C-alpha positions in Angstrom: 73.8 -216.6 157.7 72.7 -218.6 154.7 72.9 -222.4 155.2 72.2 -223.1 151.5 75.2 -224.8 150.0 74.5 -223.9 146.4 73.1 -220.5 145.4 71.9 -220.0 141.8 73.3 -216.8 140.2 71.0 -215.1 137.6 72.9 -212.9 135.2 70.9 -210.1 133.9 71.8 -207.2 131.6 71.2 -204.3 134.0 69.5 -202.9 137.1 69.9 -205.7 139.7 67.6 -203.7 142.1 64.8 -203.6 139.6 65.1 -207.3 138.9 64.9 -208.1 142.6 61.9 -205.7 143.0 60.2 -207.5 140.2 60.6 -211.0 141.8 59.7 -209.6 145.2 56.4 -208.3 143.8 55.6 -211.9 142.7 56.9 -213.9 145.6 55.4 -212.1 148.6 57.5 -213.9 151.2 60.7 -212.9 149.5 63.3 -210.4 150.7 66.3 -208.4 149.5 69.3 -209.5 151.5 72.1 -207.5 149.9 72.7 -205.0 147.1 76.0 -203.6 145.8 77.1 -201.3 143.0 80.6 -201.6 141.8 81.9 -198.6 139.8 84.9 -198.3 137.5 86.1 -201.9 138.0 89.5 -202.8 136.4 89.9 -205.7 134.0 91.9 -208.7 135.0 95.0 -207.5 133.1 94.8 -204.0 134.5 94.7 -202.2 131.1 91.4 -200.4 131.5 88.1 -200.8 133.3 84.9 -202.6 132.4 82.7 -199.9 133.9 80.1 -200.7 136.5 78.1 -203.7 137.5 75.7 -204.5 140.3 75.0 -207.5 142.5 72.1 -208.4 144.7 71.1 -211.3 146.9 67.4 -212.1 147.3 65.5 -214.9 149.0 62.4 -216.3 147.3 60.3 -219.0 149.0 63.3 -219.8 151.3 65.8 -220.1 148.4 68.6 -217.6 148.0 69.5 -216.3 144.6 72.4 -214.0 143.5 71.7 -211.5 140.8 74.6 -210.2 138.7 73.7 -207.2 136.5 76.8 -207.1 134.3 75.8 -206.5 130.7 74.2 -208.3 127.8 76.9 -211.0 127.2 74.6 -213.9 128.4 70.9 -214.5 128.1 68.6 -217.0 129.8 67.4 -220.0 127.9 65.5 -223.1 128.6 68.6 -225.0 129.6 67.9 -223.8 133.2 64.5 -223.2 134.6 62.8 -223.0 137.9 59.7 -225.0 139.0 57.0 -223.5 141.2 55.2 -226.2 143.2 51.7 -224.8 143.7 49.2 -226.0 146.3 46.2 -225.5 144.0 44.8 -224.1 140.8 44.4 -220.6 142.3 48.1 -220.5 143.1 48.9 -221.8 139.6 46.8 -219.0 138.1 48.5 -216.4 140.3 52.0 -217.3 139.4 51.2 -217.9 135.7 49.6 -214.5 135.4 52.3 -212.7 137.4 55.1 -214.2 135.3 53.6 -213.9 131.8 52.3 -210.3 132.3 54.4 -207.3 131.3 56.6 -208.9 128.7 56.5 -212.6 129.8 55.4 -215.3 127.5 53.4 -218.5 127.7 54.9 -221.8 126.7 53.4 -225.3 126.7 53.1 -228.0 129.3 53.0 -225.5 132.2 56.2 -223.6 131.0 56.4 -219.9 130.7 59.1 -217.2 130.6 59.1 -214.0 132.7 59.9 -210.6 131.3 63.7 -211.2 131.7 63.5 -214.5 129.8 63.9 -216.8 132.8 61.9 -220.1 132.3 59.5 -221.3 134.9 57.3 -224.3 135.1 54.2 -223.6 137.2 52.8 -226.9 138.5 50.1 -227.9 140.9 51.7 -230.4 143.3 48.8 -232.8 142.7 50.0 -233.0 139.1 52.9 -235.2 140.2 50.5 -237.7 141.8 48.6 -237.9 138.5 51.6 -238.5 136.3 53.2 -241.0 138.8 49.9 -242.8 139.4 50.0 -246.6 139.5 46.8 -246.5 137.5 47.9 -246.3 133.8 44.6 -244.6 132.7 45.1 -241.8 135.2 48.7 -241.4 134.3 48.0 -241.5 130.5 45.1 -238.9 130.7 47.3 -236.5 132.8 50.2 -236.8 130.4 48.2 -236.5 127.2 46.3 -233.5 128.5 49.6 -231.8 129.7 50.7 -231.7 126.0 47.5 -229.9 125.0 47.8 -227.1 127.6 49.9 -224.0 128.1 49.0 -223.2 131.7 48.2 -226.4 133.5 44.5 -226.8 134.4 44.3 -229.4 137.1 40.6 -230.2 136.5 41.4 -231.1 132.9 44.4 -233.3 133.9 42.2 -235.5 136.2 
């Protein structure tokens, strides 16, 4: 049973199973928890059907997500994004490469999009110590260098 009170739902155009497989290939500790295909579903007014759609539930890094594959009506944008808190630069490099390869794209300040258009910020946890430092020089250097980078390079932020 899931004890998570709020579960983000990610609406994708099609193939919920392929979407889950993609994320499970990146987040190695993830798992598929449920998959359903609904065929010939009626509309709310009962006049005709909307065809088929799929749902899936996956868990990534201990967080459960629902996937709804129900057509192209809605697309991801930067209004919602996910942050990956990485233990070190190697982990930043891994996630950055995994998310930007095969149709993803790099953004600035540690932001990128995966091949489905979902926005991620890939951040070394030490970054937050730098930008919240009580030392204004440390804080300023980290912030100014953040704006110059796409993928965050921790050694350049220090």
